[in-house]
C-alpha positions as CSV (number, residue, x, y, z in Angstrom):
1,X,28.4,45.3,54.6
2,X,25.9,42.9,55.9
3,X,22.3,43.7,55.7
4,X,21.6,43.6,59.4
5,X,24.5,45.9,60.3
6,X,23.4,48.9,62.2
7,X,23.3,52.5,60.7
8,X,24.8,55.6,62.7
9,X,24.8,59.4,62.5
10,X,28.0,61.4,61.4
11,X,27.1,64.7,62.7
12,X,27.3,66.0,59.2
13,X,27.0,69.9,59.2
14,X,24.2,71.1,57.0
15,X,24.3,74.9,55.8
16,X,21.0,76.6,56.3
17,X,19.3,73.4,57.7
18,X,15.9,75.3,57.7
19,X,16.1,76.1,53.8
20,X,16.8,72.5,53.3
21,X,14.4,70.7,55.4
22,X,11.8,73.4,53.7
23,X,12.9,72.2,50.4
24,X,12.8,68.6,51.2
25,X,9.2,68.6,53.0
26,X,7.9,71.3,50.3
27,X,6.5,73.2,53.2
28,X,7.5,76.4,55.0
29,X,5.1,76.3,57.8
30,X,6.2,73.6,60.2
31,X,10.0,74.2,60.7
32,X,9.3,76.1,64.3
33,X,7.5,72.6,65.4
34,X,10.7,70.9,64.6
35,X,12.9,73.2,66.1
36,X,10.8,73.3,69.4
37,X,11.7,69.4,70.1
38,X,14.9,70.2,70.6
39,X,16.1,67.3,68.3
40,X,18.8,67.7,65.7
41,X,17.7,69.3,62.7
42,X,20.8,68.2,60.6
43,X,20.0,64.3,61.9
44,X,16.2,64.7,60.7
45,X,17.6,65.9,57.2
46,X,19.8,63.0,57.1
47,X,17.2,60.7,58.1
48,X,14.8,62.2,55.5
49,X,17.5,61.5,52.8
50,X,17.7,57.9,53.8
51,X,13.8,57.5,53.4
52,X,14.3,59.1,50.1
53,X,17.1,56.6,49.1
54,X,15.2,53.8,50.2
55,X,12.4,54.8,48.0
56,X,14.8,55.1,45.1
57,X,16.3,51.7,45.8
58,X,12.7,50.4,46.0
59,X,11.6,51.7,42.8
60,X,14.7,50.8,41.2
61,X,14.0,47.2,41.9
62,X,10.6,47.4,40.7
63,X,11.4,49.2,37.6
64,X,14.5,46.6,36.6
65,X,13.0,43.3,38.0
66,X,9.3,43.9,38.6
67,X,9.6,42.9,42.1
68,X,8.2,45.1,45.0
69,X,9.9,44.2,48.3
70,X,7.7,46.6,50.2
71,X,5.0,44.1,50.4
72,X,1.1,44.7,51.2
73,X,-0.4,43.0,54.3
74,X,-2.0,40.4,51.9
75,X,1.6,39.4,50.3
76,X,3.1,39.4,53.6
77,X,0.7,36.9,55.1
78,X,1.6,34.5,52.1
79,X,5.4,35.1,53.1
80,X,4.7,33.8,56.1
81,X,5.1,30.5,54.7
82,X,8.9,31.0,55.0
83,X,9.6,30.0,58.5
84,X,12.6,32.7,58.7
85,X,10.1,35.3,58.2
86,X,7.1,33.8,60.2
87,X,9.0,32.8,63.6
88,X,10.3,35.5,65.7
89,X,12.5,35.5,68.7
90,X,11.4,37.7,71.9
91,X,13.7,37.6,75.1
92,X,12.2,38.7,78.6
93,X,14.2,40.3,81.3
94,X,15.3,36.7,82.6
95,X,17.0,36.6,79.0
96,X,14.6,33.7,78.3
97,X,13.9,33.4,74.5
98,X,10.4,32.8,73.3
99,X,9.7,31.9,69.7
100,X,6.4,33.5,68.4
101,X,4.8,32.4,65.1
102,X,3.3,35.8,63.3
103,X,0.7,33.4,61.5
104,X,-0.7,32.7,64.8
105,X,-0.3,36.1,66.5
106,X,-1.1,38.8,63.6
107,X,-4.3,39.7,62.0
108,X,-4.6,39.4,58.3
109,X,-5.1,43.1,57.8
110,X,-2.5,44.0,60.4
111,X,0.1,46.5,58.7
112,X,3.6,45.4,57.8
113,X,6.0,46.7,60.0
114,X,9.5,48.0,59.5
115,X,10.8,45.1,61.6
116,X,8.9,42.7,59.2
117,X,10.3,44.4,56.1
118,X,13.8,44.1,57.4
119,X,13.2,40.4,58.0
120,X,12.0,40.1,54.5
121,X,14.9,42.0,53.0
122,X,17.6,39.9,55.1
123,X,16.1,36.6,54.3
124,X,15.8,37.6,50.4
125,X,19.4,38.7,50.6
126,X,20.4,35.3,52.1
127,X,18.8,33.4,49.3
128,X,19.9,35.6,46.4
129,X,23.6,35.4,47.9
130,X,23.5,31.6,47.9
131,X,22.3,31.3,44.6
132,X,25.1,33.7,43.5
133,X,27.6,31.7,45.3
134,X,26.7,28.5,43.4
135,X,26.7,30.4,40.2
136,X,30.4,31.9,40.6
137,X,31.8,28.9,42.4
138,X,30.2,25.9,40.3
139,X,28.6,27.4,37.3
140,X,30.6,30.2,35.8
141,X,29.2,29.3,32.2
142,X,25.6,28.1,31.9
143,X,24.6,26.2,28.8
144,X,21.0,25.8,29.0
145,X,19.9,29.2,30.8
146,X,18.9,31.1,27.3
147,X,15.9,28.6,27.2
148,X,15.5,27.5,30.6
149,X,12.0,27.5,32.2
150,X,10.8,25.8,35.5
151,X,8.6,23.5,33.6
152,X,11.7,22.1,31.6
153,X,13.7,21.0,34.5
154,X,11.7,17.6,35.1
155,X,11.7,17.1,31.1
156,X,15.3,17.3,31.1
157,X,15.7,15.3,34.4
158,X,13.8,12.4,32.4
159,X,16.0,12.9,29.3
160,X,19.1,12.4,31.2
161,X,17.6,9.2,32.8
162,X,16.9,7.7,29.4
163,X,20.0,8.9,28.0
164,X,22.0,7.0,30.6
165,X,19.8,3.8,30.3
166,X,20.5,3.8,26.5
167,X,24.2,3.7,26.9
168,X,25.6,0.5,26.8
169,X,28.9,-0.4,28.8
170,X,30.6,-1.6,25.9
171,X,28.9,-0.5,22.9
172,X,27.9,3.3,24.2
173,X,25.0,4.4,22.2
174,X,25.9,2.2,18.7
175,X,22.6,-0.2,19.2
176,X,20.0,2.7,20.3
177,X,21.2,5.3,17.9
178,X,17.7,5.8,16.8
179,X,16.2,6.2,20.2
180,X,19.1,8.5,21.2
181,X,18.4,10.7,18.0
182,X,14.9,10.9,19.0
183,X,15.7,12.1,22.5
184,X,18.3,14.6,21.1
185,X,15.8,16.2,18.6
186,X,13.3,16.7,21.5
187,X,16.0,18.1,23.6
188,X,17.1,20.6,20.9
189,X,13.4,21.7,20.1
190,X,13.5,22.5,23.6
191,X,16.8,24.4,23.7
192,X,17.4,25.8,20.0
193,X,20.2,28.1,21.2
194,X,22.4,24.9,21.7
195,X,21.9,23.1,18.2
196,X,25.4,24.3,17.3
197,X,27.2,23.3,20.4
198,X,26.9,19.6,19.3
199,X,25.2,16.4,19.9
200,X,23.4,15.7,23.7
201,X,25.5,12.6,24.5
202,X,28.7,14.9,24.4
203,X,27.4,17.8,26.8
204,X,25.3,15.1,29.1
205,X,27.6,15.4,32.0
206,X,27.4,19.3,31.8
207,X,23.6,19.3,31.3
208,X,23.2,16.9,34.4
209,X,25.2,19.2,36.5
210,X,23.5,22.1,35.5
211,X,20.0,20.9,35.7
212,X,20.8,20.5,39.7
213,X,21.4,24.4,39.6
214,X,18.0,25.1,37.8
215,X,16.4,22.9,40.7
216,X,17.7,25.2,43.1
217,X,16.9,28.3,41.1
218,X,13.2,26.7,40.8
219,X,13.0,26.0,44.4
220,X,13.8,29.5,45.5
221,X,11.2,31.0,42.8
222,X,8.6,28.7,44.5
223,X,9.9,30.0,47.9
224,X,9.3,33.7,46.9
225,X,6.3,33.2,44.5
226,X,4.5,36.0,46.6
227,X,7.2,38.4,44.9
228,X,6.9,36.9,41.5
229,X,10.8,36.5,41.4
230,X,11.8,34.6,38.3
231,X,15.3,33.8,38.7
232,X,16.1,32.4,35.3
233,X,15.2,35.7,33.9
234,X,17.3,37.5,36.4
235,X,20.2,35.2,35.7
236,X,19.7,35.5,31.9
237,X,19.8,39.1,31.9
238,X,23.2,39.1,34.4
239,X,21.1,40.8,36.9
240,X,21.5,38.7,40.1
241,X,24.6,41.0,41.5
242,X,22.7,44.2,41.0
243,X,19.5,42.8,42.6
244,X,21.4,41.3,45.6
245,X,23.2,44.6,45.9
246,X,20.4,46.8,45.9
247,X,18.4,44.5,48.5
248,X,21.2,45.0,50.6
249,X,21.5,48.6,50.2
250,X,17.8,48.9,50.9
251,X,18.3,46.7,54.4
252,X,21.0,48.9,55.2
253,X,19.3,52.2,54.5
254,X,16.1,51.1,56.4
255,X,18.3,50.3,59.5
256,X,20.1,53.9,59.2
257,X,16.4,55.0,59.7
258,X,15.8,52.7,62.7
259,X,18.9,53.4,64.3
260,X,17.9,57.3,64.3
261,X,14.3,56.6,65.4
262,X,15.1,57.4,69.0
263,X,17.0,60.7,69.0
264,X,14.5,61.8,66.4
265,X,11.3,60.6,68.1
266,X,9.2,63.5,68.2
267,X,10.1,65.0,64.8
268,X,9.3,61.5,63.3
269,X,5.6,61.8,64.9
270,X,5.3,65.2,63.8
271,X,5.9,63.9,60.3
272,X,3.6,60.9,60.7
273,X,6.1,58.2,60.2
274,X,4.9,55.1,62.1
275,X,7.5,52.1,62.4
276,X,4.6,49.8,62.8
277,X,3.6,50.5,59.0
278,X,5.9,50.5,56.1
279,X,3.4,52.5,54.2
280,X,4.5,55.8,56.2
281,X,8.1,55.6,54.9
282,X,7.3,54.5,51.2
283,X,4.0,55.9,50.6
284,X,4.6,59.5,48.9
285,X,0.7,60.2,49.4
286,X,1.2,60.2,53.1
287,X,4.6,61.9,53.3
288,X,5.9,63.5,50.3
289,X,9.6,64.1,50.3
290,X,11.7,65.9,47.7
291,X,15.1,64.7,46.8
292,X,17.5,67.6,47.6
């Protein structure tokens, strides 16, 4: 399922909706107000359950990766450096498309909308999927990952260049063995987990290929610096697939809620759910919801 896929309501028959809604809200006093709207209480219950699932997915990502995708206004402003988040397209009645820069149109303290959050999730998912595809197709087994850090990439790249220069066309490393051993000692000081693998000169082609992957990871870390993403740590702990899946799940749940906004407009207004401010969905101090 794609993260931008629209959700839908299946018309689930909920037994005793009044009792269930009261349990979810922890409030027995306002059921009549919801009933008076004429909107589906069953649909409201399922939508609120999606809100609860959204909150749980968000918390799971925080607990396991230290990443909070439900960003503050200040963090969102930093993410506007990413063009796919900054630029939005609006169409008029003539179907003419106008591209707008959020940097130029929103104030610094403007709340993050549900639409903004969906854009973040969609772009983050796309980037994670790209890295995972490279990892699975081109780098099924990584040599350097246990010790890899962003600051080592340029160092290793220089070591690769030096090793290539020291290799004679006919003599190999015979005439430069002293300098080569010095580079190898430095390399294994940086990557102690590789000491048993063998000399750097033997694994040089693998290291050279692998360092290109780490450059892509480092670029993504920098791109998402506002979220403090560390792809090296995530890949080390084999968490890339789970992170991608949970970002996708959160995005799909979010669109289920958006999809049901129109038929539940009055009920959601009573609850204080405002799609122009993500805090109304995710802040339990604004709307407390019990997992029932």
